[in-house]
C-alpha positions as CSV (number, residue, x, y, z in Angstrom):
1,M,-18.3,162.3,-141.1
2,Q,-19.5,161.2,-137.1
3,I,-19.6,157.0,-136.1
4,S,-21.8,156.4,-133.4
5,R,-20.9,153.6,-131.4
6,T,-23.9,151.6,-129.2
7,K,-22.5,149.8,-126.0
8,S,-22.5,146.4,-128.0
9,S,-20.2,147.8,-130.7
10,K,-17.7,148.9,-127.6
11,N,-17.5,145.6,-126.8
12,W,-17.3,143.5,-130.3
13,P,-13.1,143.8,-130.3
14,R,-13.1,141.7,-126.7
15,K,-15.3,139.4,-127.6
16,L,-13.7,138.8,-130.9
17,R,-10.4,138.8,-129.0
18,V,-12.4,135.8,-126.3
19,Y,-13.8,134.2,-129.1
20,S,-10.0,134.1,-130.9
21,N,-8.6,132.8,-127.7
22,R,-10.9,129.8,-127.3
23,S,-10.7,128.7,-130.5
24,N,-6.6,128.9,-130.6
25,N,-7.7,126.1,-127.8
26,N,-9.5,124.1,-129.5
27,V,-7.8,123.6,-132.3
28,K,-4.6,123.3,-129.8
29,Q,-6.7,120.3,-128.4
30,N,-7.3,118.6,-131.7
31,F,-3.9,119.2,-132.9
32,R,-3.1,116.6,-129.7
33,I,-5.8,114.8,-130.3
34,D,-5.1,114.3,-134.9
35,I,-0.9,113.9,-132.7
36,I,-2.5,111.0,-130.9
37,L,-4.2,108.5,-133.4
38,F,-1.3,109.0,-135.5
39,I,0.9,107.5,-133.3
40,S,-1.6,104.4,-132.7
41,S,-2.4,104.2,-136.4
42,A,1.9,104.3,-137.2
43,C,2.1,101.3,-134.4
44,V,-0.7,99.6,-135.9
45,I,0.6,99.8,-139.2
46,L,4.3,99.5,-137.5
47,T,3.3,96.4,-136.0
48,F,1.4,94.9,-139.0
49,A,3.8,95.4,-141.0
50,A,6.4,93.8,-138.7
51,D,4.3,90.7,-138.9
52,L,4.2,90.3,-142.8
53,F,8.3,90.6,-143.2
54,V,8.1,87.1,-139.9
55,M,8.3,83.8,-141.9
56,K,7.5,80.6,-140.4
57,I,8.6,77.5,-140.4
58,L,7.6,74.0,-139.4
59,G,10.1,70.6,-139.5
60,V,8.9,68.0,-139.8
61,D,11.6,64.5,-138.5
62,P,9.0,61.6,-139.8
63,G,8.8,58.4,-138.5
64,T,5.8,56.1,-138.1
65,K,6.2,55.6,-134.6
66,I,7.3,59.1,-133.3
67,T,7.2,61.8,-135.7
68,G,8.2,65.3,-134.2
69,F,7.5,68.8,-135.1
70,G,8.8,72.4,-134.9
71,I,7.6,75.3,-135.3
72,I,9.9,78.7,-135.9
73,N,9.7,82.5,-136.7
74,D,12.7,84.2,-138.6
75,D,11.7,87.7,-138.8
76,G,15.4,88.3,-140.9
77,N,17.1,89.0,-137.6
78,E,16.6,86.6,-135.3
79,V,15.4,82.9,-134.8
80,T,13.0,82.0,-132.2
81,A,11.4,78.5,-131.2
82,L,7.3,78.5,-131.9
83,V,5.9,75.3,-130.2
84,Y,7.3,71.3,-130.7
85,G,6.3,68.2,-130.0
86,A,6.1,64.7,-131.3
87,I,3.2,62.6,-132.8
88,K,3.0,59.2,-131.3
89,T,1.3,55.9,-132.7
90,K,0.3,53.4,-130.5
91,E,2.4,50.7,-131.2
92,D,0.0,47.7,-131.9
93,S,-2.1,49.8,-134.7
94,T,-1.6,48.9,-137.8
95,I,0.8,50.7,-140.2
96,G,-2.3,52.7,-141.8
97,D,-3.4,53.4,-138.7
98,R,-0.4,55.1,-137.4
99,L,-0.3,57.4,-141.2
100,K,-4.2,58.4,-140.7
101,L,-2.9,59.5,-137.1
102,I,0.1,61.1,-137.9
103,Y,-2.0,63.2,-140.8
104,T,-4.5,64.2,-139.1
105,E,-2.2,65.6,-136.3
106,L,-0.3,66.6,-138.4
107,N,-3.1,68.9,-140.8
108,E,-4.0,69.9,-136.7
109,V,-0.9,71.8,-136.2
110,I,-0.8,72.8,-140.2
111,A,-3.9,74.8,-139.9
112,R,-3.5,76.1,-135.7
113,Y,-0.2,77.8,-136.7
114,K,-0.2,78.5,-140.8
115,P,3.5,77.9,-141.3
116,D,4.9,79.5,-144.4
117,A,6.7,76.5,-145.4
118,V,6.7,72.8,-144.1
119,A,10.5,71.3,-144.2
120,I,10.7,67.5,-144.3
121,E,13.4,64.6,-143.4
122,Q,14.4,62.5,-146.0
123,P,14.9,59.0,-145.4
124,F,19.0,57.4,-145.4
125,V,18.8,54.9,-147.6
126,A,21.7,53.3,-146.2
127,K,21.7,53.2,-142.8
128,N,19.0,50.7,-142.6
129,V,15.9,49.9,-145.3
130,R,13.8,48.9,-143.4
131,S,13.4,51.8,-141.4
132,A,13.7,54.1,-144.5
133,L,11.0,52.8,-146.0
134,A,8.5,53.4,-143.4
135,V,10.5,57.0,-143.0
136,G,10.3,57.3,-146.2
137,R,5.4,56.5,-146.2
138,A,5.6,59.3,-142.9
139,Q,7.8,61.2,-145.8
140,A,4.5,61.5,-147.8
141,V,1.9,61.7,-145.4
142,A,4.2,64.8,-144.5
143,I,3.9,66.4,-148.0
144,L,0.3,65.4,-148.6
145,A,-0.9,67.1,-145.8
146,A,1.1,70.1,-146.8
147,A,-0.1,69.9,-150.1
148,N,-3.5,70.2,-148.5
149,A,-2.9,73.6,-147.6
150,K,-1.9,74.5,-150.2
151,V,2.0,75.1,-148.1
152,P,5.0,74.2,-150.4
153,S,7.6,71.9,-148.6
154,F,10.9,71.2,-149.1
155,E,12.7,68.3,-148.5
156,Y,16.3,68.0,-146.1
157,T,18.6,64.6,-146.1
158,P,21.0,64.2,-142.5
159,A,23.6,65.1,-144.1
160,Q,22.5,68.2,-145.4
161,V,21.0,69.3,-141.5
162,K,23.7,69.1,-140.2
163,Q,25.9,70.8,-142.4
164,R,23.8,73.7,-142.4
165,I,22.6,73.5,-138.4
166,T,26.9,73.1,-137.2
167,N,29.1,74.0,-140.3
168,Y,30.3,70.1,-140.7
169,G,27.6,67.3,-142.0
170,A,29.6,64.6,-139.7
171,S,27.8,66.0,-137.3
172,S,26.7,63.7,-133.4
173,K,23.3,64.0,-132.1
174,E,24.7,66.0,-129.3
175,Q,26.1,68.1,-131.2
176,I,23.4,68.5,-133.2
177,Q,21.2,69.4,-130.5
178,E,23.4,71.7,-128.6
179,M,23.7,73.9,-131.3
180,I,19.4,74.2,-132.3
181,R,19.7,75.4,-128.5
182,L,22.1,78.1,-128.9
183,Q,20.9,79.5,-132.4
184,L,17.5,79.4,-131.0
185,G,18.8,81.0,-127.2
186,L,16.8,77.4,-125.9
187,S,17.6,77.6,-121.7
188,K,17.3,73.5,-122.7
189,I,17.6,71.5,-125.6
190,P,14.1,70.3,-126.4
191,E,12.3,67.3,-126.4
192,P,11.8,64.4,-126.9
193,S,14.8,64.0,-129.8
194,D,12.8,64.2,-132.7
195,A,11.5,67.8,-131.3
196,A,14.6,68.6,-131.9
197,D,15.5,67.0,-134.8
198,A,12.6,69.0,-135.9
199,L,13.5,72.0,-135.1
200,A,17.3,71.4,-137.0
201,I,15.3,70.8,-140.1
202,A,13.3,73.8,-140.0
203,L,16.3,75.3,-138.9
204,C,18.1,74.0,-141.9
205,H,15.2,75.4,-144.4
206,V,15.9,79.2,-142.4
207,H,20.3,78.8,-143.2
208,E,19.7,77.3,-146.9
209,I,17.0,80.7,-147.8
210,H,19.8,83.0,-145.7
211,L,22.3,81.9,-148.5
212,N,20.1,81.5,-151.4
213,S,19.0,85.6,-150.9
214,L,23.4,85.8,-150.3
215,L,24.1,83.9,-153.9
216,Q,21.3,85.7,-155.1
217,Q,23.0,89.2,-153.8
218,G,25.7,88.4,-155.0
219,I,27.9,88.7,-151.5
């Protein structure tokens, strides 16, 4: 049997090879695009996952004259300060107006930074009963602000804060402030001192969480 080939049929294998080369180039190009998209998606997922494991703690040092606050981030490996400051009330204002201002300002801080927990210092009654009562009012306002935002709140005594920060329950204020600076990697001690105290309370809560975690693991 004799098969006659036309001119076009003779060129068919060459055309096929050209088409095949173009197809391979397209496949390689598409493969590169898929790799780039995969890496980009993976980076987004890892960033999102990292954010999920970061715990944000708001520490509050209550007071009717000055209420300090400080927010720290804890990713399990490093603890850093996010923001800190103080809410100052007017000396000539009534106790009601002072508490209202503290409540309003704390609500704004919680709404803006969205902490996962609020750590609040309890008043030290034995030192000054009148001062303790005033601190207790501000403390109640802080608890209310946390509850209003559905954020769990935790309370710590001054001795507990000192023990967790310096491993010594009778540490001086200066020792605590220096430890705060070191543990948070700050270039200087936070000011005002009420803000530094608030950061200490937040750090106390972080140490408490880590300690409880170790105890649950049986370490």
